C-alpha positions, -999 to +999 in steps of 0.1 A: -252-442+269-226-462+287-199-453+261-207-416+265-203-417+303-176-444+306-154-440+275-123-453+292-138-484+305-166-491+281-150-522+268-146-537+303-171-566+309-178-559+345-193-531+366-192-528+404-225-512+415-237-506+450-271-522+445-287-512+478-277-475+475-291-473+440-323-491+450-328-466+478-326-438+452-354-455+432-332-468+404-340-503+392-311-523+379-300-558+371-265-568+382-244-595+366-215-618+374-181-601+381-149-610+364-125-613+393-094-607+372-097-569+372-072-550+393-081-532+426-072-499+410-095-504+381-122-516+405-120-482+422-123-464+389-153-486+379-171-479+411-165-441+410-173-437+373-204-459+375-217-440+405-212-407+385-233-422+357-262-431+379-261-398+397-270-381+364-300-403+357-336-395+368-348-416+397-375-434+377-351-443+349-349-481+344-315-494+335-304-528+323-267-535+321-258-564+298-228-587+303-214-615+282-217-637+314-255-638+314-283-624+335-276-635+370-285-610+397-256-604+420-275-595+452-276-617+483-310-630+487-309-629+525-329-602+542-303-602+570-278-574+574-246-580+554-217-573+577-180-577+568-152-579+594-115-573+586-099-600+607-108-630+628-112-615+663-135-588+649-154-615+629-158-635+661-170-606+681-195-594+654-208-630+651-214-631+688-232-598+690-251-599+657-262-635+661-290-647+639-299-611+628-268-608+605-247-625+579-211-619+588-180-625+566-144-626+575-122-609+548-091-628+559-092-665+552-086-692+579-049-695+589-039-664+569-015-638+582-036-606+585-005-583+585+002-595+550-034-591+537-039-571+506-073-560+493-085-575+460-110-566+434-132-594+447-131-579+481-141-545+467-170-561+449-182-578+480-179-547+502-199-527+477-229-548+486-223-547+524-244-528+549-216-524+574-178-529+575-162-533+609-124-532+612-100-535+641-082-501+637-050-490+653-031-495+620-038-532+617-056-526+583-031-505+563-055-505+534-085-491+551-081-455+538-082-468+502-114-486+509-130-456+525-120-434+496-135-458+471-167-468+490-178-436+506-214-447+511-205-478+531-210-476+569-177-481+588-171-490+624-136-487+640-137-512+667-108-496+685-127-463+692-122-451+728-094-476+734-062-460+749-034-468+725-009-444+739+024-443+719+008-466+694+015-496+717+002-521+692-030-529+673-038-562+691-064-547+714-085-578+717-058-596+737-068-575+767-103-585+778-110-550+789-102-537+754-122-565+739-151-553+759-148-519+744-146-534+710-178-554+714-196-523+727-185-504+696-198-533+675-231-534+693-235-496+689-228-499+652-253-526+646-280-507+666-273-476+646-283-493+613-308-518+627-326-501+657-355-526+654-332-552+669-317-530+696-328-552+725-314-583+708-279-568+702-279-553+737-288-587+753-259-604+734-236-576+744-245-580+781-238-617+779-204-614+763-194-583+784-200-604+815-179-633+800-151-608+793-153-595+829-150-631+842-121-638+819-103-606+830-108-615+867-095-651+861-064-638+844-057-613+872-060-640+898-040-666+879-011-642+872-011-624+905+015-646+921+036-658+892+074-661+899+087-644+867+070-615+849+093-615+818+074-627+788+099-638+761+079-641+728+085-643+691+055-621+681+052-588+702+014-588+700+008-588+737+016-552+745-019-544+758-022-577+776+012-572+793+003-536+803-030-548+818-014-576+839+020-560+847+041-583+825+073-574+807+071-583+770+105-590+753+104-598+716+128-620+697+129-625+659+104-651+647+127-668+623+162-653+625+183-630+646+217-614+643+243-630+665+244-600+690+207-599+694+206-637+700+235-634+725+216-606+743+184-627+746+203-657+759+221-636+785+189-620+796+171-653+799+200-668+820+204-637+842+167-633+849+159-670+855+134-671+827+120-706+824+100-705+791+100-690+756+066-684+739+061-687+701+032-686+677+015-718+666+020-709+629+056-696+631+089-716+627+103-727+661+138-733+648+153-702+664+133-707+695+145-742+698+181-731+694+177-705+722+158-729+744+186-755+740+212-729+750+193-717+781+175-749+791+142-730+789+110-748+777+090-737+747+053-730+748+028-717+723+009-684+727-018-676+702-024-639+693-058-649+678-051-629+647-064-659+626-076-694+634-068-724+614-095-744+597-088-772+622-094-749+651-126-735+636-139-769+629-131-780+664-153-751+677-125-729+690-132-692+695-117-661+712-126-674+747-113-709+743-080-697+728-076-672+756-081-699+782-054-720+765-031-690+764-036-685+802-026-722+808+005-717+788+014-685+807+009-700+841+029-730+832+057-710+817+060-681+841+058-701+873 
C-alpha cells in the first residue's frame, strides 16, 4: 500500500504525519521516532505525499506504520495546547498570555541570532504536531511562506497584524510598548479562537500585561521627555519603532566593520552634535565601537533589542519587561 502511493520515498524510514488532524478525521494511527537527518525539502515532500495517501483512505481504516526505530508514539502526552513561537519576544508574550493553559516552545534557541535562523526538518516535524504557530511578522521570518505552503492545516497568527509599519520601517515591533500591546492582543485573540473555553483566562492575562505595557510606555515617555540629546547612535538599527514613538533619531553604524568614509562621517557627526554615548548589542563585537568612542570621547553602553536572551539571562529570570527597564536606564544615562 505504501509503495503504491509513495513510490519515490517508500525506502525512507520516517514519515511526518499531522496526528491531530488525522485523528479528527477518524483515522487511527501509530507514529514512530523521526530520523532528524532528512532535509527540509524532503520533509515537505513527505508531509504532502503522506497527506495525499491518508486522504484516499476510508475514515474507519486502521493504519499502522512500521519503522526500524520501534513502536514509540510521537504525540505529546499533555492535554494542553501545543503552541510554537518563532522568536523570543513572541515566545515571552505567548507564555504570559497562555499561562498554564498551554505548552509554548521557542523555535530559536537561547542566545541565537534570529535573523540567521533557518528552518530544519526537526522544526517541520515539531510544527506538524502543533495546534498554533505564532510568528512576529514584518519580514522577520523569511521562511514563513515555505512553512505555510507545507503545513496548510496548521493555525497561524501574525502577531504584527494591525501594526503600522509604513515604509517597512523594521520588524522589531515589540520594542515599542504600544506595538507590543497590539501583539499580545493578537496573541490573545488567536488563543481564544482555538480555545474559547478558556476565553476569560486569556482575557484576564491580557488585561494584566496590557496595563503593564501602558505603565512602561508612560515611564519611557516621562524619562525621555527632557533628555539633552535625541540622537541614538547604535550598531543594530532595531529601534526604528521605538525611536518613532519617543521622537529619537536612530543613526546606525556597522556592527563589526565600516569603510573609512562611513567611519569618518560617524565620528564627525558625533563631534558636531555633542553625542555622549554609543550603544551596542550585548552579543556583538565592541571593537569598532571602542575605536569610535576613543576618537570621540563618547562612552559605550549596551542596548538590548530583545531578539534573543542568553541562557544566563533566562536563568536569572529576565524577561521583556526587565530588559526594557535596563534599556531605559542605558538610554537615560547615555542621552543626558
